[in-house]
C-alpha positions as CSV (number, residue, x, y, z in Angstrom):
1,M,-9.4,-18.4,-17.3
2,K,-9.0,-16.1,-14.3
3,L,-11.5,-17.1,-11.6
4,P,-13.1,-14.4,-9.3
5,G,-11.4,-14.4,-5.9
6,V,-14.4,-15.8,-3.9
7,T,-14.9,-18.7,-6.3
8,L,-11.2,-19.3,-6.3
9,S,-11.1,-19.4,-2.5
10,M,-13.9,-21.9,-2.2
11,L,-12.3,-24.1,-4.7
12,L,-8.9,-24.0,-2.9
13,L,-10.4,-24.6,0.5
14,C,-12.3,-27.7,-0.9
15,S,-9.4,-29.1,-2.9
16,T,-7.3,-32.1,-1.9
17,P,-4.2,-31.9,0.2
18,A,-2.1,-32.8,-2.9
19,W,-3.1,-29.6,-4.5
20,A,-0.3,-26.8,-4.5
21,L,-1.0,-23.1,-4.1
22,S,0.9,-21.5,-7.0
23,V,2.3,-17.9,-7.1
24,L,-0.3,-16.9,-9.5
25,D,-3.1,-18.5,-7.2
26,A,-1.6,-16.6,-4.2
27,W,-1.5,-13.4,-6.3
28,S,-5.1,-13.7,-7.5
29,L,-6.4,-14.3,-4.0
30,A,-4.4,-11.5,-2.6
31,L,-6.0,-9.2,-5.2
32,E,-9.4,-10.1,-3.5
33,N,-8.6,-10.6,0.1
34,D,-5.5,-8.6,1.3
35,P,-6.8,-6.1,3.7
36,T,-3.9,-3.6,3.0
37,F,-4.8,-3.6,-0.7
38,Q,-8.5,-3.4,-0.1
39,A,-7.8,-0.3,2.1
40,A,-5.9,1.2,-1.0
41,V,-8.8,0.5,-3.1
42,Q,-11.1,2.5,-0.8
43,E,-8.4,5.1,-0.6
44,K,-8.5,5.6,-4.4
45,V,-12.4,5.6,-4.3
46,A,-12.2,8.4,-1.9
47,G,-9.4,10.2,-3.7
48,D,-11.3,10.1,-6.9
49,E,-13.9,12.5,-5.3
50,N,-11.4,15.3,-4.8
51,K,-11.8,16.4,-8.3
52,N,-15.6,16.4,-8.1
53,I,-15.5,18.3,-4.8
54,G,-13.1,21.0,-6.3
55,R,-15.2,21.3,-9.4
56,A,-18.4,22.0,-7.4
57,G,-17.0,25.4,-6.4
58,L,-17.1,26.4,-10.1
59,L,-20.6,25.2,-10.8
60,P,-24.0,26.9,-9.9
61,T,-25.5,26.5,-6.5
62,V,-29.2,26.4,-5.7
63,S,-30.6,26.9,-2.2
64,V,-34.1,26.9,-1.0
65,N,-35.4,28.6,2.2
66,Y,-39.1,28.1,3.5
67,R,-40.7,29.1,6.7
68,N,-44.3,28.5,7.8
69,G,-45.7,30.0,10.9
70,P,-49.5,28.9,11.2
71,R,-49.9,30.6,14.6
72,N,-48.5,34.1,15.3
73,W,-49.7,36.6,18.0
74,Q,-49.1,40.3,17.9
75,T,-50.0,42.7,20.7
76,A,-49.9,46.4,19.7
77,T,-50.0,49.0,22.5
78,S,-50.7,52.7,22.1
79,E,-51.1,55.5,24.5
80,R,-53.2,58.7,24.3
81,N,-53.9,61.5,26.8
82,N,-57.4,62.3,28.1
83,L,-58.0,66.0,27.5
84,L,-60.4,66.5,30.4
85,T,-58.6,64.6,33.1
86,G,-55.0,64.8,31.7
87,Q,-54.5,61.1,32.3
88,T,-52.6,58.8,30.0
89,I,-54.8,56.0,28.6
90,E,-53.1,52.8,27.4
91,T,-54.8,50.8,24.7
92,S,-53.8,47.3,23.6
93,V,-54.9,45.4,20.5
94,R,-54.2,41.8,20.2
95,Q,-54.4,39.7,16.9
96,Q,-53.5,36.3,15.6
97,Y,-52.4,35.6,12.1
98,S,-50.5,33.1,10.0
99,S,-47.4,33.7,8.0
100,Y,-45.0,32.1,5.5
101,S,-41.9,32.9,3.5
102,G,-40.1,31.0,0.8
103,S,-37.4,31.7,-1.6
104,V,-35.2,30.0,-4.2
105,T,-31.8,31.3,-5.1
106,V,-29.4,30.3,-7.9
107,T,-25.9,31.6,-7.7
108,Q,-23.2,31.1,-10.4
109,P,-19.6,32.2,-9.6
110,L,-18.2,34.6,-12.3
111,F,-14.9,35.1,-10.7
112,D,-13.5,33.2,-7.7
113,Y,-9.9,32.6,-7.7
114,S,-9.9,30.4,-4.5
115,A,-12.5,28.1,-6.0
116,W,-10.4,27.7,-9.2
117,A,-7.3,26.9,-7.2
118,R,-9.3,24.4,-5.1
119,Y,-10.4,22.7,-8.2
120,K,-6.8,22.4,-9.6
121,A,-5.7,21.1,-6.2
122,G,-8.5,18.6,-6.3
123,V,-7.5,17.3,-9.8
124,A,-3.8,17.0,-8.5
125,Q,-5.0,15.2,-5.5
126,T,-7.1,12.8,-7.6
127,F,-4.0,12.0,-9.7
128,M,-2.1,11.5,-6.6
129,S,-4.6,9.0,-5.3
130,D,-4.4,7.1,-8.6
131,E,-0.6,6.8,-8.3
132,R,-0.8,5.8,-4.6
133,Y,-3.3,3.0,-5.7
134,R,-0.8,1.8,-8.4
135,A,2.0,1.8,-5.9
136,K,0.0,-0.4,-3.5
137,F,-1.0,-2.7,-6.4
138,L,2.8,-3.2,-7.3
139,E,3.7,-3.5,-3.5
140,L,1.0,-6.3,-3.2
141,S,2.7,-8.2,-6.0
142,V,6.1,-7.8,-4.2
143,R,4.6,-8.8,-0.9
144,V,3.0,-12.0,-2.2
145,I,6.2,-13.1,-4.1
146,G,8.4,-12.1,-1.2
147,T,6.4,-14.0,1.4
148,Y,5.9,-17.0,-0.9
149,V,9.7,-17.1,-1.4
150,E,10.4,-16.9,2.3
151,A,8.1,-19.8,2.9
152,A,9.5,-21.9,0.0
153,Y,13.1,-21.1,1.2
154,A,12.3,-22.2,4.7
155,R,10.8,-25.4,3.2
156,D,13.9,-26.0,1.2
157,K,16.1,-25.5,4.3
158,I,14.0,-28.1,6.1
159,A,14.6,-30.5,3.3
160,L,18.3,-29.9,3.3
161,L,18.5,-30.4,7.1
162,Q,16.5,-33.5,6.9
163,A,18.9,-34.9,4.4
164,Q,21.8,-33.7,6.5
165,K,20.4,-35.4,9.5
166,A,19.7,-38.7,7.7
167,T,23.5,-38.6,6.7
168,L,24.7,-37.8,10.2
169,Y,22.4,-40.6,11.6
170,E,24.1,-43.1,9.2
171,Q,27.4,-41.8,10.1
172,M,26.6,-42.1,13.8
173,T,25.3,-45.7,13.3
174,Q,28.6,-46.5,11.6
175,N,30.7,-45.1,14.3
176,Q,28.8,-47.2,16.8
177,R,29.5,-50.3,14.7
178,L,33.2,-49.4,14.5
179,L,33.3,-48.8,18.2
180,A,31.8,-52.2,18.8
181,A,34.3,-53.8,16.6
182,G,37.1,-52.1,18.5
183,E,38.1,-49.9,15.5
184,G,36.2,-46.7,16.6
185,T,36.3,-44.2,19.4
186,V,33.8,-42.6,21.7
187,T,35.0,-39.2,20.5
188,D,33.8,-40.0,17.0
189,I,30.4,-40.9,18.2
190,S,30.2,-37.6,20.3
191,E,31.4,-35.5,17.4
192,T,28.8,-36.9,15.1
193,E,26.0,-36.8,17.7
194,A,26.8,-33.1,18.3
195,R,26.5,-32.2,14.5
196,Y,23.2,-34.2,14.5
197,R,21.8,-32.3,17.5
198,L,22.8,-29.0,15.9
199,A,20.9,-30.0,12.6
200,Q,18.0,-30.8,14.7
201,A,18.1,-27.3,16.3
202,Q,18.4,-25.7,12.9
203,E,15.4,-27.7,11.6
204,I,13.4,-26.4,14.4
205,E,14.5,-22.8,13.6
206,A,13.7,-23.4,10.0
207,R,10.2,-24.7,10.8
208,D,9.5,-21.8,13.0
209,A,10.4,-19.5,10.0
210,L,8.2,-21.5,7.7
211,D,5.3,-21.3,10.2
212,V,5.7,-17.4,10.3
213,A,5.9,-17.2,6.5
214,Q,2.8,-19.3,6.1
215,R,0.8,-17.1,8.7
216,Q,1.9,-14.0,6.8
217,L,0.9,-15.5,3.5
218,E,-2.5,-16.5,5.0
219,T,-3.1,-12.9,6.0
220,I,-2.4,-11.7,2.4
221,I,-4.4,-14.2,0.5
222,G,-7.3,-14.8,3.0
223,I,-7.3,-18.5,3.1
224,P,-5.4,-21.0,5.4
225,V,-2.3,-22.4,4.3
226,T,-2.6,-25.9,5.9
227,G,0.9,-27.1,5.5
228,P,4.1,-26.7,3.6
229,E,3.1,-29.3,1.0
230,M,0.5,-26.6,-0.1
231,L,3.4,-24.5,-1.4
232,Q,5.3,-25.2,-4.7
233,M,9.0,-25.6,-4.8
234,L,11.5,-24.3,-7.3
235,R,11.7,-26.4,-10.4
236,P,14.5,-28.9,-10.3
237,G,17.6,-28.5,-12.6
238,K,19.6,-25.6,-13.6
239,F,18.1,-22.3,-12.5
240,S,18.1,-19.6,-15.3
241,T,17.9,-15.9,-14.7
242,Q,16.0,-13.3,-16.7
243,P,18.0,-11.1,-19.0
244,L,17.9,-7.5,-17.8
245,R,16.4,-5.1,-20.3
246,P,17.5,-2.5,-20.4
247,A,21.2,-3.6,-19.5
248,R,22.4,-0.2,-18.0
249,F,21.5,1.2,-14.7
250,E,21.2,4.7,-16.1
251,D,18.3,3.4,-18.2
252,W,16.6,1.8,-15.2
253,Q,17.1,5.0,-13.3
254,A,15.4,7.0,-16.1
255,L,12.4,4.5,-15.9
256,A,12.1,4.8,-12.2
257,L,12.0,8.7,-12.3
258,K,9.4,8.6,-15.0
259,N,7.2,5.5,-13.9
260,N,7.7,4.9,-10.2
261,P,4.2,5.5,-8.7
262,Q,5.4,6.8,-5.3
263,L,7.5,9.4,-7.0
264,A,4.6,10.3,-9.4
265,A,2.2,10.6,-6.3
266,S,4.8,13.0,-4.7
267,R,4.8,15.1,-7.9
268,Y,1.2,15.5,-7.9
269,G,1.4,16.2,-4.1
270,I,3.7,19.1,-4.9
271,D,1.2,20.4,-7.5
272,A,-1.6,20.2,-4.8
273,A,0.5,22.1,-2.4
274,K,1.2,24.8,-5.0
275,Y,-2.5,25.4,-5.7
276,D,-3.1,25.4,-1.9
277,I,-1.0,28.6,-1.9
278,E,-3.1,30.1,-4.7
279,N,-6.2,29.1,-2.7
280,N,-5.0,31.2,0.2
281,R,-4.0,34.0,-2.1
282,G,-7.5,34.1,-3.4
283,R,-8.8,35.4,-0.1
284,F,-7.2,38.8,-1.1
285,M,-9.3,39.0,-4.3
286,P,-13.0,39.8,-4.7
287,Q,-15.5,37.1,-5.4
288,V,-18.0,37.9,-8.2
289,A,-21.2,35.9,-8.7
290,L,-24.4,36.1,-10.8
291,Y,-27.5,35.3,-8.8
292,A,-31.3,35.0,-9.4
293,T,-33.8,34.9,-6.7
294,H,-37.5,34.3,-6.6
295,S,-39.5,34.6,-3.1
296,E,-42.9,34.7,-1.9
297,N,-44.0,36.2,1.4
298,D,-47.3,36.5,3.5
299,S,-47.1,38.4,6.7
300,S,-43.4,37.6,6.9
301,S,-42.7,40.5,9.3
302,D,-44.3,42.7,11.8
303,N,-44.7,45.5,9.3
304,T,-46.3,43.2,6.6
305,I,-49.2,41.6,8.4
306,N,-51.8,40.4,6.0
307,Q,-49.7,41.6,3.1
308,Q,-48.5,39.2,0.3
309,Y,-45.4,39.8,-1.8
310,R,-43.8,38.0,-4.7
311,T,-40.4,39.2,-5.7
312,D,-38.1,38.2,-8.5
313,S,-34.5,39.6,-8.9
314,I,-31.4,39.1,-10.9
315,G,-28.1,40.7,-10.3
316,V,-24.5,40.5,-9.5
317,Q,-23.0,40.3,-6.1
318,V,-19.5,41.2,-5.1
319,S,-17.9,40.3,-1.8
320,M,-14.3,40.8,-0.5
321,E,-12.8,40.2,2.8
322,L,-10.8,43.3,4.0
323,Y,-9.2,42.3,7.2
324,S,-9.1,38.9,9.0
325,G,-6.9,39.7,11.9
326,G,-3.7,38.5,9.9
327,R,-5.2,35.1,9.3
328,D,-5.1,35.1,5.5
329,L,-1.3,36.3,5.3
330,A,-0.4,33.5,7.8
331,S,-2.3,30.8,5.8
332,V,-0.3,31.9,2.7
333,R,2.9,31.6,4.6
334,Q,1.9,28.3,5.9
335,A,1.0,27.0,2.5
336,A,4.2,28.2,1.1
337,A,6.2,26.4,3.8
338,R,4.2,23.1,3.0
339,Y,5.0,23.4,-0.6
340,K,8.7,23.6,0.1
341,Q,8.3,20.7,2.5
342,A,6.7,18.6,-0.3
343,K,9.5,19.4,-2.7
344,Y,12.2,18.4,0.0
345,E,10.3,15.3,0.9
346,M,10.2,14.2,-2.8
347,D,13.9,14.8,-3.2
348,A,14.6,12.6,-0.2
349,Q,12.2,9.9,-1.5
350,A,13.8,10.0,-5.0
351,G,17.2,9.6,-3.5
352,A,16.1,6.7,-1.3
353,T,14.3,5.0,-4.3
354,L,17.3,5.3,-6.7
355,V,19.6,3.8,-3.9
356,D,17.3,0.9,-3.5
357,L,17.0,0.6,-7.3
358,R,20.8,0.4,-7.6
359,K,20.9,-2.2,-4.9
360,Q,18.4,-4.5,-6.7
361,F,20.0,-3.8,-10.0
362,N,23.4,-4.9,-8.6
363,A,21.9,-8.0,-7.0
364,S,20.1,-9.0,-10.2
365,T,23.2,-8.4,-12.4
366,S,25.5,-10.3,-10.1
367,S,23.2,-13.2,-9.5
368,R,24.2,-15.2,-12.7
369,A,27.9,-15.2,-11.6
370,K,26.9,-16.0,-8.0
371,L,24.6,-18.8,-8.9
372,A,27.4,-20.4,-11.2
373,A,29.9,-20.1,-8.3
374,Y,27.5,-21.7,-5.7
375,E,26.7,-24.5,-8.2
376,L,30.5,-25.3,-8.6
377,A,30.8,-25.0,-4.8
378,V,28.0,-27.7,-4.4
379,T,29.8,-30.0,-6.9
380,S,33.1,-29.4,-5.3
381,A,31.8,-30.1,-1.8
382,R,30.2,-33.3,-2.9
383,T,33.5,-34.5,-4.3
384,V,35.2,-33.6,-1.1
385,V,32.7,-35.6,1.0
386,E,33.3,-38.6,-1.2
387,A,37.1,-38.3,-1.2
388,T,37.2,-37.8,2.6
389,R,35.1,-40.8,3.2
390,K,37.5,-43.0,1.0
391,S,40.4,-41.3,3.0
392,V,38.9,-42.4,6.3
393,L,38.7,-45.9,5.1
394,A,42.4,-45.8,4.1
395,G,43.3,-44.4,7.5
396,Q,44.4,-41.0,6.0
397,R,41.5,-39.0,7.5
398,V,39.4,-39.2,10.6
399,N,35.6,-38.9,11.4
400,L,35.9,-35.2,12.1
401,D,37.2,-34.6,8.6
402,V,34.0,-36.3,7.2
403,L,31.7,-34.1,9.4
404,N,33.5,-31.0,8.3
405,A,33.1,-32.0,4.7
406,Q,29.5,-32.7,5.0
407,Q,28.9,-29.4,6.9
408,Q,30.6,-27.7,4.0
409,L,28.3,-29.5,1.5
410,Y,25.2,-28.4,3.4
411,R,26.3,-24.8,3.6
412,A,27.0,-24.7,-0.2
413,Q,23.6,-26.2,-0.8
414,E,21.9,-23.7,1.4
415,D,23.8,-20.9,-0.1
416,L,22.8,-22.0,-3.6
417,A,19.2,-22.2,-2.6
418,G,19.3,-18.9,-0.9
419,A,20.7,-17.2,-3.9
420,K,18.0,-18.5,-6.2
421,Y,15.3,-17.1,-3.9
422,A,17.2,-13.8,-3.3
423,Y,17.5,-13.4,-7.1
424,I,13.7,-13.7,-7.5
425,K,13.0,-11.1,-4.8
426,S,15.6,-8.7,-6.1
427,W,14.4,-9.1,-9.7
428,I,10.8,-8.3,-8.7
429,A,12.0,-5.4,-6.5
430,L,13.9,-4.0,-9.4
431,L,10.9,-4.0,-11.6
432,N,8.7,-2.6,-8.8
433,G,11.2,0.2,-8.1
434,S,11.2,1.2,-11.9
435,G,7.4,1.1,-11.9
436,T,7.4,-1.4,-14.8
437,L,6.1,-4.5,-12.9
438,S,3.2,-6.2,-14.7
439,E,1.2,-9.4,-14.7
440,K,3.4,-10.8,-17.3
441,D,6.4,-10.5,-14.7
442,I,4.4,-12.3,-12.0
443,R,3.8,-15.2,-14.5
444,R,7.4,-15.3,-15.2
445,A,8.2,-15.5,-11.5
446,A,5.6,-18.2,-11.1
447,A,7.4,-20.3,-13.9
448,W,10.4,-20.7,-11.6
449,F,8.2,-23.0,-9.4
450,E,6.9,-26.4,-10.0
């Protein structure tokens, strides 16, 4: 049963230190708490409105106007000539009155090419927003697994370095006993101590890498990672890779061109840019709309004081912009250039996507052979260490030979562990690049861990 993120977070925070955060737990928490993904959710919510905004230009609009003037003053001045004296007499009449006016207008576009183009662009932008959200969703899975793998790999390196330190410490103790018995040298002790100090420095570096990975994981999942013991390790035993289906890169390339969400978003972006051209071209076309108006007026103007009117009208209005100073032509040219820009950017994005897809495909297909080689290298390095120690006892080898053999074993073990984690990351990245990554694949990745 999948628990809601908040509930799961509370359970994890209250759990015992022995509890381990699995890959699936981290992924479920990230879906609820990762700020980057939550921003993508809100981006999708905003993008979904583009279609509605564009469609509004094709639907009726209703507007209401109302004005009420309870106190209005008018002064009327008239002049007349006195016939007896010839003087001009000025007469003023002042009156106070109230007025109001109100109207309701319904307008339905009949032909508006720009509004149609804006609607089509809004539909394309909504689909583009959906694909961007899907890309962020897949990217979240890649980030969760990648960060988890980095932390687990750092923990593995620490364990290997601690084992190497324990072996070197035992070797150094043996060197000191041999020196005390008159059979060893100070050089042997110095050589072993130098390797021991180097392993200490490497452990410090690995712990720093683990701390950074834990902090990154905390940011994604939204709860504190209290220590490395909170993370799961790879299952012991032979590491098995997933069979690649399909097996040919050409098939993976076809999947990516069809399903990759970033490429799909770019295609919808090109559609939106194309309709933006049509939107600007629509400014050269007339706009035709059907309208219906009802209005009521009382003393609404100087010439209609104390007069009431009620008017109803239905008709067709046509409007067309004849000259805009060259703005409309410039807007068309600008939109056409942006359309070409979007196409070139998609070509570049498709090229980069397919190059990375090839890289991850090669890494995934070669991992089985690499893992087998590293496993043999570890086995051989162990044999070399044991044989070198026996040769030292027989007087055929020296202390430095043992140290070199031990260093070779550590490197082989580190390379083997690194190859396992690198395979997990490349396999997930391949599925992400092809746009086919799903929850089932996350569960498969989680199955590699204890």
